[in-house]
Steps between C-alpha positions, in 0.01 A plus 500: 500500500843620638570145598348319201237339723168373368212646703179288519181614670271229623152658439316172509229624741578876546553623146110509439472782747708720261170530304359709779593879470509531878763219537744624229732633759564141620657421167740790464826373346362169367583635148854437593450120512628280212215253548169490683266207546122527559238230574162642388322185636556621842251785465327498167285202562660281222630136512837416609756542346505845364851639534669781310862580466602860400839578384635848458710385197301264286821371345569323828235236413763342272681380806232217526522416137559143398559421138524183284477420129135383533373710797528870575725534192754785540445777250153378422302813365166385638401621850544232753353519848719216593801748515342694779543236789610139544164326451422514126169305521240681714122567521363843399582636849455870411134429411353508853695800600398708200137380528503594863643850450259567203203387692571692812677803371758706683238626736373162575844371566570799736184423689621147565828622628354761730246264633780268630692800650187613674429172661867463636500857609170471685639190679821700595284750658311248709834369626661831578441486874490123534694377813549163361609573136775726383473627145842543331411698187265766390323344208563683171391205301291192576748354741513516883771360722429433862587277798348367818690671780434359851623718783842419630616276206858545374580570133608146422185357670276740292661368187436131618138589575427639146666197345285271721179691403587499134560126483176418698286725287640363189448141621144563577445621135201726566688828482781618281796707660869519446817591702755747428789676689524874546810644653579159665148459636277203380160636409176351364391631171156553357455587135184614327498430135125486418244771512275243651702493825316671768607642843280242666690220330832656595373537864405132487855416418631718781261318740645169391846625553411614852343172595797302381748734671308452829560139504888551471485786749306299748734201474807734494632276221642793295759595774 
């Protein structure tokens, strides 16, 4: 606020975990944000897209207003949802979200979120003393970041290896992983968004990562 900057928080995936009392500390200060986005379709089991934009000051929705003499007329007394965002014609996008929340209740939603955290945390436990895989984060949501780390490899070579593994896994199409960068290190990223995700399924993905990595390590093609 001292510099007149707009503070935006991208909570597309993570904001859902603010519904868990034990995770409240992770969101300290988020009330300072001018805007926050959240994608309920990521964890609530509802169709894509379901995305919400929260503004601290609701009058800022006027920044996206478009007026004309025949459409979104300025000064019209009737409520007009078209003044809330650029697309004025849309499906009833709120219905799946409201229906899901009412059907599950807050306790049901929390069970879904805790289930994804539990699966990822259990996987992290299995990998703690693994000689081939380095875990880069202590999972506090349903995300784990890791990398294959063959002995003697330089940092740039490790980054190359993760990139090669990522591209190969994606091209095969049987598993879904992503790639990210943490403190300059390329890492592989697994995300649990469904309560149906099991530790066994996650371990199967890890097994695929190992097998693909072995090919590049054996051929020494990542160096």
